[in-house]
C-alpha positions as CSV (number, residue, x, y, z in Angstrom):
1,M,80.9,114.5,115.3
2,M,79.1,117.7,113.9
3,M,82.3,119.6,115.6
4,L,85.0,117.4,113.6
5,G,82.9,117.3,110.5
6,V,83.2,121.4,110.5
7,L,86.9,121.3,111.4
8,L,87.6,119.1,108.6
9,T,85.6,120.9,106.1
10,I,87.3,123.9,107.2
11,N,90.8,122.4,107.1
12,Q,90.4,121.1,103.6
13,A,90.8,125.1,102.7
14,G,94.3,124.7,102.9
15,V,94.9,127.8,105.1
16,N,96.6,127.2,108.4
17,N,94.3,129.3,110.4
18,E,95.2,130.6,113.7
19,F,91.9,129.2,115.1
20,L,92.4,125.8,114.0
21,I,96.2,125.9,115.6
22,K,94.3,126.6,119.3
23,I,91.7,124.0,118.5
24,R,94.1,121.1,117.6
25,K,96.5,122.1,120.7
26,T,93.9,122.3,123.0
27,L,92.5,118.7,121.6
28,E,95.9,117.3,122.2
29,V,96.3,118.6,125.6
30,Y,92.6,117.4,126.8
31,W,91.8,114.5,124.8
32,P,92.0,112.1,127.9
33,L,89.5,114.6,130.0
34,I,87.1,114.5,127.2
35,L,87.2,110.8,127.2
36,S,86.5,110.6,131.0
37,F,83.4,112.8,130.5
38,I,82.0,110.8,128.0
39,G,82.7,107.6,130.4
40,I,80.9,109.5,132.9
41,Y,77.7,110.2,131.1
42,M,77.7,106.8,130.0
43,I,77.4,105.2,133.6
44,S,75.1,108.2,134.7
45,F,72.4,107.6,132.0
46,P,72.8,103.8,130.8
47,K,70.3,102.9,128.0
48,K,67.5,101.2,129.6
49,K,66.4,98.0,127.6
50,N,62.8,97.2,126.7
51,K,61.8,94.3,128.6
52,R,58.8,92.0,126.6
């Protein structure tokens, strides 16, 4: 979320930055892989419920 906030802040400058173009292309290609890693993390480290 922090990275998204930084990218959106940079993007408001209105400059078509080469860095932002590369990040956008990378995210367009690899977003399913990022979701897969998030899913693996959630399965590997489940939240423990308090038993009172």
